[in-house]
Structures are given as C-alpha cells and as structure tokens.
N, C-alpha and C positions, 0 to 999 in steps of 0.2 A: 576655502578650510573642510578639512574632513575630520568626521566623529570614528572613532577607530574604539568599538564594544569588547571589553573581555569577554573571553570565552567566545569568538564567532558568533556575535549578535545574540547570546543566552546570556547576559550578563546576573540577569534576574532571575534567573531559577533557581529553585529550591534552596532559597537564602545564601546563594552564591555573595562573595566579593564584588561591592560595585567598586569599579575602576574604568574612571574614564580617561582617553589622552585627546587634547586638541592638537594635531598633526599641519601645521605650516610648511608646506615643501620648500619654499622659497627661502624661510630659516632654521628648516631642520629641527632637530630635537632638544629642547632646553625646560631647564625645571620649571619656568614657568605654563609649559603644556601640558604638565602631568597633575592630575588629579587624582590621590592614592589612598585606600580605606584600608584600616591597616587590620580589618577581619581579611583572615586568608582559610583555603580551606583545613587547616589544622582543628578548626573549631570543631572537627566530627575527631571524638575521640572514643566513643564507647559501642557496644553491639546496638545499644536503643537508637543511636544515632544511625548505624545503617539500616535497622528496621524502619525506622523513618525517611529514611533515603527510598527504601525497596516501596514501600507506600506512597512517597509522592511520587516515584514513576507511574505508577501503576495511574493513581485516581488524579495525580497534576496533570499529568499526559494523555496517558490513555484516554482517561476519562475527563476530557477537557473539549472547549472549542477547539484547540489548536489540533489535536487528532481526528476531531470531525471533520474541520472543514478542510485538513490536508488529505487526509486516508481516503475518508467516505465521499467526500462531495467532488475535488478536484483531482483525487484517484481515479474514479468514476469517467471522468471526460477524460483525461490521459489515457484510461486502458480501454473504453468502451465507446468515445465520440469519435476518436483518431481511427477507430477499424470501421464497423459496419453495425453494430450493436445498437448506436445511441444518436440520435442528433443532440447537438449544445446548446438547450435553450432558445432563444429568439433576439434578435437586434438590442434587445433590453441588457443583455449580458456580457456586453461588447470583447471583455477578455476572455469568458468562454467560447463564444464562437472564434474568437480569432484562434483558439488551441484545437478549436474541431476542423477551422479551413486549414489549418497548417502555414497559419500566418503570424505567429507570435514571434516576438523578440525581446530581449535582454529587459524593457521596460514593463514587460506583462506582469501586473500585478501577483495573479494568483500564481503562476512560475516563481517569483519572487519571495509571494510566502512560504510555497513548500518548501524551497531552498533553506530557509529560515524554521521551518517547522520540522523538519528532521535532522538539522542540527540543533533543535532544541533534546529531539528525542537521544541524541550522542550526548549528549549535554547531562543528564539527568542519569543515564548508565554510567558514564563516566565516574558521576560521583560516588557510586558504586564499587565500582569497578576498581579506580584509583585507589583507594580510600581503605579500601577492606582487607588488603594483606597488613596495613602498617597497623587497623585497627586490632585487629586479634592477636599481634605479637603484645600490642598494648593491653587487652581486656583479655587476660584468660577466661572468662565466662561465657564468651563466643565456642559454642562447642562447633566439632567440624561438620557437621550435619548444615548447621545455621552457616556455615563459613559457604561451603560448597552449595548450598540450594541460593542462599544471596546472589553471590557472583555469578553463577551460572544464568538467573534470573536478567542482571544486570546485561550481561556478554549477549544473551539471548535480543534484548531489546535494540540494545546497540549493533547487532547483527540486521536486522529487522529493518531497520533505518537506514543503512548503510547499503542492503542489498538493494533496497527501494532507489536508494539515489543514483546508484550505479545503473539500474535502472533506464533512468531518465535521463541521466547530465553524464553517463559513463564515466571518465576517470573522474577521481573527487578528492579534493581534500579532506584528510583524514586525523581527525582529532585522536590519540591516543593518550592524553597526557592531563591534568591540570596545570598549567602554567602558573609560575609565578605572579606574586602582583609586581604590576609596573611600576617602576622607581626612576627619577630624573636618573641614574646612575643606567640602569638596565634596559632603559625603554627600549635601543634599536637592536638587542638580543633578545630580548623578549619576543617583542613585536611578532617575530615571525613563525612565534610557535604557539601565538592563538591566530595565525593568520599563515597556515600551510600551505605547501604546493599541492598540486593534484597528484593524488596517485594512481599509479595505472591500475584498471580493472581488474588484470591479470593479479597483480601486491593484493588489492581490496580482497579477491576472491579469495588467495592465499591465506588472508590475515578472519577472514567467515571461515573458511574449513577448519582453522586453528581453534578459534575460541567455539566455535559452534561443537566441535568435535570434544572438548572440555566439558560445555555444558552436558553435553548427552551423555555422558559418562557420570556426572557428577550434580546434574539437574533433579530436583522433584520427580519422583513419579508420579504417574497420571490421578487424579482424582477426580475419579466420572461423578462426583456431585457438585465438584466447581471447574469449570471448564476458563476462569479467568485466570489463570496458573501458566506461566510460561516453565511448562514441564519437560522432559527430555523427550515429551513424543514433537514437541513444538519444536524441540532443536535437532530431532532427525529430519522433521518433515523440512525445516529450511537447508540441512545437507541437501535433502532431492533436490528443492529448489536450485540450489548455488550449483550444483553438478550437473546441471541444466543445461544452465545459461553456455550461451557461447563465450568461450575461452578456452586458455590454456587448459582449465582444468578440467573442461568439460569431460564427464564421465559417464555414459550412460549406464555401466553395472553400477557405480555409484548411486546412482539415482534408484535403481531397482531395490540395491541391499539397506537404504535406507526407507526407502516405502515399504518393504517388507516388515522392518522391523517395527515401523507405526502399524501395520496393521494385526502385527501381534501383541498388541497392548490393550486389546478389549475393547476398542471400537467397534460398531456395525454401524450400517447403514440406517439410518430411518425407515419404518416401513413404507410410510407416505411423504415423499417427496417435501407437500408443503407444511410439513409438521415444523420443521425449523426456524419459519418464521412465521407459524399458529398465531393467534391471541383471541382473549376473549373480553367479555366488558368490563373487566377488573387488570387481567393480567397476559402475558407473554409467555410463550415455553423459551426455556434455557436448558442449558446444558444438557442436551440431548444426546442418542446414544452416538452418533456421529460425529458431536462438534469435537473438534482437538483445542482449539482456543477461540476463545468469544469475548467483547466487550458485553458485560450483564446489565441491564441496565431496570431501572422500575420508574411506573410511573411517579412515584414521588421523588425519583433522582433519574429522569429519564434524559434521554435524545430528544434533538431537533434536529437530528437527518430526515425523518421524515416526512418533514415541511415543505423540504427541499426538492420532494419527490413526489410525492403521494396528498391525494385529499385527506384530512381529517378523518379518522376513523371515530373518534369521541364527537365529532360534530362534523357529519357529514352532509349538514345543509349548509356548510358553509362555500361558499364558490369562490375559487382562487381565479385574480382577474392580473397576476402578475409570472414571469416565467417558471418553470421550472430550471431544474440543475440537469438534468438529460430527460430526456424522451426516447423510449423505445423507439426504433425503427420499423419501414415497414418490411423493410428485409428481412430483421431479427424475428418479427412476426409470422413473415409469410416460411421462415423457415420450419416453426413450429407446425406452422401449420400443414406443412408437407409432410409430415411425417404422423402427422395424426398426435401429438404429444401436447392433448391439453394439459396434464398435470403440470408440467414443469410451466407450459405458458400460463398460466392460471395463477402459479404461485409467485411468476416473473414480472407479468402486465396487468394489468386490470384498467377498464374503460370505466367512464363517469362523465357525467355533463358536467361543463364547467360554466354552466349558469343558461340564461335565455337567449341571450343575445349572438346569432348567428354569426355573426361578426368578431364575436371574440378574439383579445390577442394571442390566441391560441391556436384559432383555425391558420395562421400560413403553415403549420405544419399538417395538422390534422382536422379536420370537421369537429367545431368546436362540440355536437352532439357526441361524437364518436372518438373521443381521444384516450390516448394511450397514455397509463402513469406507471412507472416503475414500481412495482408493488413489493419488494423484500424487504422494506423498510416501514411496512404500514403502521405500526405505532410510534409512539416513543419510549415505549417500557421493549420495543423489540429489539435482542441481541445483533451486535453487530459481530459477525462470523468473521474471523481473519485464518482460518483453517479449519479443515472439515476433511472426513473421509474420503468423497465421494471426489472431491479433488486430488487425494493421494493418489486413488486408485487408477483414476486415468492419469496422472504423470507416472504412474508405473507401467500402463499401455502405451506408453510415449517411449520409454527407456527400452522396453520389452521389443517393440515394434524397430527401433533405432540398434538391436544390437540381434535383428534378425530372428525375434522369435513371433511370427507373427500369429499362431494360433493363442500362444498366450495373451498377448495385447487383444486381440479379439473376444477371449474371453474375459478381460475386462471391460472391456467399451460393455461387451453384453450385461454386467453384470448391473451395469449403471441404467441399461437400456431397461432391463427386467425390472427393475424398480420403477422406471417411469411408466412401466403399461406399455411400452411400445415394443413391431418386431424389431425381434435380434437381425444382426448382421451376417452376412454368411463372410468368409476370411478371405479379406481383400485378395486380387492378384498382383502382389510387388508392395515393396518398402511405400513408393511413393503415393498408393492407393491408401494402404493404412494409415499414414501418418495425415491424408486428408481425411479420414476417418474420425481417428483417434482428434484432431483438431474442430470436426463439426461437432463432435460428442462433448468436447470443453465448451464450447461455443451457447451449447445448451442448458448444459447441467451448469455450470457457471455462469452465465451470463448476470451483470450486474455488482459480481465481485471481483471486479478490478482483476482479472485476467487477460482478455481477447488478444489487445494489440501486441501485450506480449509474445502470447503463445505466436500471432504470424510474424513478428521480428525473431524470432526463435527460429522458427523453419524458413526465412526468408520470403517469407508473402505476404507483410505488412504493405508493400510501396503498391502491390497489385491491387490489393483488397482495398485502401485508402484511397488510390487512384479513380476505380472503377465506379465508385460510388456519384462520384459526380462527371462522368463522361459518360456524355450522350451516345457514343456508341459502343459504349459498354452494355451487354447481355443485364449488368446487375444497377442499370443506371436509376437514381431514383432522383425524380424532378423536385421531390421534398428534401433534397439536401443542398445545401449552401455550396456555391462555388469555392472551389477549395483551393489552393497554391498546391501542385503536382508535391508527392512526396518522393525525396530521395533518401539514398543510404545516408546522405548527410544529414539530414533533416527530422531523422528517427529521433534523434537525442534532441533534448530540449536545449534554450542558449542559458546560458549561466548567466544570472542576472546581473544587470550593468550597475547596480549596487554592490553587489560582489566582488566584481571586476576593479571597481574603485578602491573598495575597502581594502583588497588585497593584491597588491602587485605581481603577485607568483601568478595568479593564473590569466589564463587565455582565453577566447571566447572558444567556443565549437562550433568548427566549419559549419557554413550554412547561414549565418547569422551575421 
C-alpha cells in the first residue's frame, strides 16, 4: 500500500488543504481509497492573504528547521565534502559519511529530506505565484507595486529552489500549478498533476531565466538596511548563476551583464573580510555593505546551525564529544597557508580543544587538542548569507575569462585579493590558467558557503579533485580522508530518493545508482 500526499509531499504547508489518497495497485482507484478535505486554495481571496503567504515563505521556510537542515547543513556536505574543502563528520554520521565517500544511494536520509525540502520551497512560492493574479483581479485594493513585489519574491524563491535541485539531481519534476483537490472522479487525471515527470535541465533553466527576468524587472529595489529581502539584485545574481551553468543556455556574456547590474546597485566589499561573520557578547553583524541576501537572526530568534559546526561562543568551556557536520580539510588549511592568507583563514576556520582526553572522538581526523572547526557561523545570532558581492565579483571574473578578457578577469580576482591583504596575481598566460586562478580564489573566498563542488563541476574538474583526495598515488592524497568510491560523471548527480520513485511512476533513477 502506498500513500500519495498532495502537493508532492508538502500537503501541510501554509495551511494547504489536506488530501490523502490510498492507492492499491491491484485494485486501482476507487472511492474507498480517497479522502478529500473540502478546503481548497480558493480560501485565499484578499491581498492580506498574499501578504501572509509572503511572510510564511520567509519565516516558515527560510527561517525554519527545513532551511537550516537542507541548505546550511546538507548543502555544505554536498558542496564542500564532495570536493576538497571539508571532511564529512565521522562514522557516527553514516548518512553524511556516505555522501562524502560518494557511496550514497536512493535510501540516504539526507538526500531524501533535501528533495522534500526543496519541494516545500516550491510549494510556498507557488502559493504566491499561482494565486496572486486571481486575487489581484478580485481585490482592487492590491496596488500594482504590491502585486509586482510579492510575485517577484515568490518567483525568486521558486527559482532558487529549482536551481539548487537541478545542480543536485539534474532533470527534475517541476510543479507550476496548484492541482485541484483529489476526488474519486478525477483521481486518475489529477494524480499526475501532483507527481509530474522530470523536466530536462535545459527546460528548467529556460523557465528560471524567464521568471527571474520578470522578477529582476519588477521586484523590490535594494534596501541596504534590510538584506533579508529577495530584491532585484538577488534576481540578477541568480540570473548570473543560471547563465553560468552548463546547459543549452550557458552564456558568459549574460553572466557578465547581470554581474555588472548587481555591482551597480550600491554594494561594496567590506573593508574587513571577517566583518560579515563578526559578533560580540550581545549580537552579530548583519546587513553589511557586501551582503545581497541573507537570513538574519538574533539571539532571541536564533539559528542552531552554529552548534553543528562550532563550539559554543556563549559557553566556550562546553566540550563537544559528538561529531560535527563538516570539518575543514588539511588541504584547505594548507591552501590558505600557502598564500599567507590569515585573514580569510581566521574567518573560515578556528582551532579549539575538544576536551582533555587525547583519544576524543574527534581525533580520527585531527588531534583532539588541535582540531579545526568551521567558523563562518559562530553564534546563533550570525546571519546566514546566500549571496554577496564577493561571489558576484568572482563570478564576473569567471565570465570575463571565458569570453577572453584575461586582463579584466585578473583585475576582479585582484580586487578580492587586495581586500584579503595578500599578494596580487599577475595575468596568467592563457584561459586555462586563468580559470584555475579564478577557481582557486573562489575556493579561498567562498569556503563553507556552498559553492566548491559545483564550481568544479562547471569546469569539468570535480572527478579529478574528488578522486585525488583518497588516492595514495596522488600528490594531494590525504590519509585523513576516508576511502571514497571513485566519482564518475554519472555520480556527480545525486540519486533520486527511493521514496520519490515509488510515489511517482514518471520518475526514473539517475544513472550510476
């Protein structure tokens, strides 16, 4: 017996109508298998309803356990541990260790939950996007500005979720409507609206381009006092990301164009790299000049991400005896040291004792008295930054390199290096060397912000880097890295969760699993 949940496993979000179907394959659909709640999406009728949905998208998804687990915990494992920046905990976290070692499968709990979490984000966004046109017609008190700003924020959230899903799984099912309530009469037809087939990555990206272009034209202007806002700048930044990825729509001139637009919106690099994650005894820094979009927290309404990465700033004598989500790799630490890059190293990595026992559970990766912690989210009041100017500068550098402007690319890299207080680079002799310089700088600048693996994938380097870490014959071999299943071009993508395959007969498993 299989349970099929409305709205692709997100029936409960933002007070959606509940609807549950019991499907017995041997008997097919029948009225006894269907339970229907009379409420539908038509319960939303006023602009106040839309305002409430926008608020729910921000505060019930972005400021939720869902977001923290999916983006800021698992996302770090996907992006940092599958590359060369971090180890994935220790054997106490088998699901994470499997991902680091490229041994995940369709039953991996972390892969499964992230699939569902991103679907939830799409669901929140669709409640806005799919209802707002109807409500605007019905409620003349909704102003044109409200309409444009609310719709654009929904489109931005949806685009972010679908973009992340496409990185992780490739072709993905895309829900672009709110299906009607299931009844005994319509179940066979409506079922597939809840569980659509996979859309090709090229088609997903075309949709993202179309919707983000609308959001970039109609979204709210940048509010430099409130970076917890999906503004026009975020839409342009997402367009730059989308155009950079391998697809039929890859266009490096477009990447540069959208980066330039963001750069012209009043953002500036922080003078001090560490300022973006600074804190004192009472609070943490937020809304810096460099931040484009961040989830802002306070001690009274704080995140718990820091507990998974870092010792307790407010209780520094507390000794952790359990594993961390990710651990900065010796290879990354050496990369900072080779550059004399103490400013960024200190902002990204900190060392602390984990107790008096030299045989602490942590010592399988680092000596217990010299153990490295990820440092970019040191307190529960620390903002979690999803987009900032430093990333845009380096994406611009990448675009200029790919279009042949090596001098321009070099200057953007050096803007970042000057802020870090390290030696500028000379213009490399050729595009390949320039791209290596850009990727190196992105590694140091954006460590533990969820980019490294996808940067390597974008330039065909992920297989080489991943496999080198656990290959004794490689000069980059690290004995502290667990034995990895060799990464292949097929296993760059994650497996489709087994539960999703069982619920949606239109899906097929990714190759390699």
